[in-house]
N, C-alpha and C positions, 0 to 999 in steps of 0.2 A: 489691186492694192493701190492706195491713194499715195500722192507723192509726200515725201517728208517734208515737214513744216520747219522753218529755221528755229534755232534756240534763240530766245530772246530775253531782255531784263523785264522785270515787273513793270518797270516805269514806261518800257516801251510797249507791253501788252497794254497797260491802262491808256495810254495817249491812242493806240489803236481802238480800243473799245470805244472812247470817246467819239471816234468819227462814226461809231454806229449807233450813237445816242446814249450811251451810258456816262453817268456822271458818279464821281466819289461822294458817298454820303457819311461814311466815317470811317475810322482807322483805329486798329487795336493792336499795339506792338507793331510788326513788320508786316500786319496783313491790311487790305484796304479793301471795303466793301462797296461796290457799284452796284446801281439800279438804273434801268432804262430811264430816262427823263420823262418820254411822252407816252410809254406804255406799260403800266403798272401789272399787266399780266405776264410780262416777261421776268424769268426768274433773275434774282439778283446773283452777282459773282462776287466772289472773293479772289484777291488776287496778292500774292506773296510779293513783297518789295525785295526780291533776290536779285543778285547780279546777273544770274542765269536762271531760268525757268525752264523745264522740259516742256516738249510740244504738246504732251497729253492734255493739260487743261484746256488749251486752245480747242481740241478737237469736242469738247462739249459744247462748243457754241454752234450757232445754225449756220454762221459763216461758213463757205467753202474754203478749201485750202487755197485756191486761186485768189480770191478777195482778202484773206488775210495777207497773203504774201505780198499783193498790190498794195496794202495799206502800209507795209512795213518797209517795203523796197518798190516805192512808186516809179523809179527809172530803171528797173532791171526787167528782164524777161523771165517767166516762169519756166 
């Protein structure tokens, strides 16, 4: 079983995905659509701009839990 991911805000997740090359392309209401800037083959991602989002959406990304943790909390251990 993989370790639990932290519960983060939508803004934090957008900032973290930006470090993986994703950019915001549009927003409709409280949802932001992201695309990968240099690789159009990667699937677009929709992130809700909520104060807290569950860790389930981040499981859909190809990033490992460890790399996501390091992105959100660069100075803490996993």
